[in-house]
C-alpha positions, -999 to +999 in steps of 0.1 A: -600+523+616-618+545+591-590+567+585-568+535+575-597+523+555-599+556+536-560+554+532-560+521+520-590+529+494-569+559+481-540+541+478-554+514+459-571+542+435-543+557+428-523+524+421-548+513+399-551+542+378-512+545+375-511+508+363-541+515+338-523+542+325-490+525+321-508+493+306-518+516+276-504+505+244-478+524+229-471+526+193-439+531+170-446+529+135-418+531+111-422+541+076-395+535+050-394+553+016-389+534-017-378+502+001-386+472-020-402+441-008-371+420-016-347+445-001-350+428+036-335+397+047-368+385+062-384+384+027-354+374+009-324+355+024-303+361-006-306+397-006-274+420-012-284+441+016-279+438+052-309+441+078-302+426+109-323+447+131-353+445+112-348+408+106-346+406+144-379+425+144-397+401+121-384+372+142-399+386+174-432+395+155-455+388+125-447+392+089-475+399+064-464+382+033-491+398+010-492+433+023-499+463-001-493+499-003-525+516-014-505+533-044-473+528-063-459+561-053-456+576-019-481+607-013-511+584-018-501+556+003-489+580+032-525+597+032-541+562+032-521+551+063-532+583+083-569+584+068-579+547+064-592+558+032-583+549-004-563+576-021-592+575-050-618+584-025-600+615-015-585+623-051-550+622-036-539+598-062-503+607-071-472+620-052-480+658-044-459+673-071-466+648-100-476+665-132-464+641-159-490+636-190-487+609-218-512+600-246-539+617-228-534+642-198-535+627-164-565+628-140-568+660-117-557+651-081-552+669-046-520+682-037-524+680+000-544+656+026-572+674+034-575+688+067-611+679+072-598+642+075-597+630+111-562+613+109-551+585+131-525+607+153-557+629+158-579+600+169-549+588+195-545+623+206-582+629+215-574+597+235-546+610+257-517+601+233-487+620+229-479+622+192-444+625+176-436+630+139-400+626+125-389+627+088-405+628+055-444+642+055-450+649+014-488+657+024-488+694+023-467+723+031-474+751+053-509+748+070-509+711+061-481+699+082-477+674+106-487+697+135-520+706+114-530+670+113-526+656+151-490+656+158-477+673+187-440+674+177-426+676+142-391+669+133-385+673+095-419+668+081-430+695+058-424+709+025-424+683-006-406+658+012-374+655-012-341+663+006-312+677-017-287+661+007-287+636+034-258+652+050-261+685+071-271+713+062-298+688+048-316+713+023-349+709+017-359+694+048-385+714+066-386+717+106-354+703+114-323+725+123-290+717+105-268+694+129-228+694+128-215+695+091-213+658+078-242+647+100-263+620+084-301+624+081-312+590+089-292+588+120-302+621+131-342+611+129-330+583+150-317+606+175-346+630+175-369+597+181-347+584+211-349+619+226-389+619+224-386+583+239-365+597+269-393+621+274-426+599+270-409+574+296-411+599+324-450+606+317-480+586+322-493+591+287-492+567+259-477+578+228-472+574+192-440+577+175-443+578+138-407+577+123-410+585+084-377+579+067-366+600+039-346+565+031-339+552+006-354+577-016-329+594-041-306+612-040-285+582-036-261+591-007-247+575+022-216+574+047-183+566+028-172+540+052-204+520+046-206+523+005-168+511+009-181+481+027-205+471-001-181+479-029-158+455-014-187+429-007-195+432-044-162+427-056-157+395-031-188+381-047-178+388-082-207+412-089-190+446-089-192+449-129-223+466-133-226+456-169-244+424-160-271+445-137-293+453-162-319+445-189-330+469-216-363+475-231-392+447-221-429+450-220-441+482-212-406+493-201-403+525-223-413+559-211-448+572-220-453+583-254-417+578-266-395+551-280-369+555-255-357+525-237-348+522-202-328+502-181-343+479-157-322+465-126-320+429-124-294+421-098-289+438-062-253+450-064-256+487-058-233+498-029-244+534-022-281+519-020-269+491+001-253+517+025-285+535+027-305+503+036-279+494+062-282+534+078-320+527+079-319+494+095-295+508+122-317+536+128-346+511+135-324+492+157-315+526+177-350+530+184-358+495+195-327+493+217-338+525+235-371+510+239-357+480+256-334+505+278-362+526+291-382+493+297-409+500+272-407+472+247-436+452+268-457+480+263-452+493+230-463+480+195-441+481+167-452+483+129-429+485+100-436+490+064-426+510+030-447+532+011-439+518-025-421+492-041-382+496-048-367+517-077-357+497-104-366+517-136-355+549-133-337+577-112-305+556-107-327+524-108-307+513-075-324+479-066-340+451-082-373+433-071-368+404-090-386+379-089-415+403-086-423+426-117-419+461-120-412+486-093-419+519-078-445+536-104-460+503-116-492+485-106-473+450-109-465+438-075-426+449-074-446+485-071-473+478-043-464+447-025-445+456+007-423+444+035-444+447+066-442+438+102-462+442+135-449+431+168-477+434+193-461+423+228-479+393+242-503+389+212-485+384+182-465+350+181-427+356+170-418+343+137-450+340+124-458+348+085-499+357+080-504+350+042-538+369+041-536+401+019-541+436+035-533+472+026-523+500+043-559+516+049-560+488+078-537+504+100-561+528+112-589+505+126-561+480+135-542+504+160-575+517+176-585+482+183-550+474+197-554+503+218-587+495+234-604+526+215-637+527+196-636+525+157-641+556+138-661+539+109-671+571+091-635+581+090-613+549+081-643+538+058-616+517+036-598+499+063-606+467+083-590+459+116-561+431+114-565+422+152-579+387+146-550+379+124-523+395+147-539+372+175-538+340+148-521+344+115-545+313+103-578+328+116-606+327+094-604+362+083-624+379+050-606+412+041-626+415+010-612+428-022-583+454-022-585+480-047-560+507-067-563+534-088-536+552-105-547+575-134-514+590-139-479+586-159-453+577-133-421+593-134-406+556-134-425+547-166-456+529-152-489+533-173-520+546-159-540+516-142-567+506-120-565+472-103-582+448-076-568+420-056-594+395-044-585+361-030-555+346-053-564+368-082-554+404-093-570+421-121-551+451-138-570+476-161-550+497-183-568+529-184-554+541-219-573+513-238-593+493-212-572+462-220-572+436-190-543+416-174-552+388-147-527+368-126-532+339-104-507+350-076-506+322-059-491+300-086-476+332-106-463+361-083-439+372-109-471+382-130-456+363-162-488+345-172-516+367-181-549+347-178-573+372-193-581+348-223-583+318-204-604+328-176-628+351-191-657+345-162-630+358-136-622+386-156-659+396-161-664+391-122-631+410-111-640+439-135-672+446-125-665+448-089-637+471-101-661+493-120-685+493-089-659+504-067-644+533-089-682+546-093-687+543-056-655+565-046-657+586-079-625+578-090-610+602-114-605+590-152-578+604-176-587+634-194-588+646-230-554+656-244-558+694-250-530+694-275-540+662-299-576+661-289-576+626-280-603+612-257-595+584-233-621+556-235-651+557-209-644+526-187-667+530-157 
């Protein structure tokens, strides 16, 4: 009798332990590069591009309509996701090879994500997670690559993160052996992710799969059959004459310190870019399908976002973010408001849209709480867990103000600026002259109506909040131009 009781107890213990292990939440984090808010069907039903897999994901999860990248260029946002800190706090305020100056010299900044930061990947790894990274890193080269920051496996991350070719041999893509000639990089990253899922499904450990696409960053390349598809689509729609796709000039739409006018795309019709978007969407679909095939759907949370807005003012200006203003490199909504979806099985209600503003620093504490793990308050100091909203998109939730600081001259023409979003209002301050722009995004998401002269009390209040934050994080200012001796204004 005692033997049978002991056997039953042991059996129960084994079963309970196995079940607990299986119930631990897995994560798949998709990060697109330069994909605009209006590039996806779940935000823009009239988009020229086709994103059926992302639209299906959105229909089965929660879309955040007012979600922000911590910066309008890539590296700072990528660092904010993994550290839960604003770029200004770490001095990671520009993409890590950016060196453009203008009227004044740009601020000094770090060119790697500091190793002393305890990243999201490290925090999950400490708690038994297997961690996998594939794709674009752009947070440091040798000694500062994914395996140095908490990832067990790295497929393609390292170097300066800019492929010279999307076709094998890829050139400038680190830690990813070339495939057969003609292999497309986006599909290869999906394949590597599927291989990891196959392996992870055989063990009991939970996992983090972080698929950071190079797409849809330049160079503009895609499989010919897809390019031909969208050329035919544009012709059928009568929008294949690109002379109607641009406007020239406009407010602030010139290169810093020059009189050069720039083209700004006002219509989505770029066939190669459309093909790149579809390739990304297909890759997402492959990974999601493999989760289903491995019976991992119900135990895996999915997150999708882009690292900054769509490229509309330089480098081929392949997309349009209208009606949002600006794009990559700009402090306007087209540069920092991102497509974002979370699917948490059994928790998020499918097809819901959350209108509460949030930012990329929030992922770290959110994912820890989703996993049932303790917060690391000393690490993700600028993040706030979004779990209450994931449980109920209409829950009472005070995220507090969201801050931005970009003391640089963007390659895309964007000017040095700081900003704060608080409730419905967004205040932008030009760091060259201190001028303010104030917008009520609930009534003017296009940022056409500057209220700076009409709502002076709001400008004063939000300006003081922005100043206090910059002092708290020791945000770096513009520097004196060594060539002309011009000194930037002291703003905080």
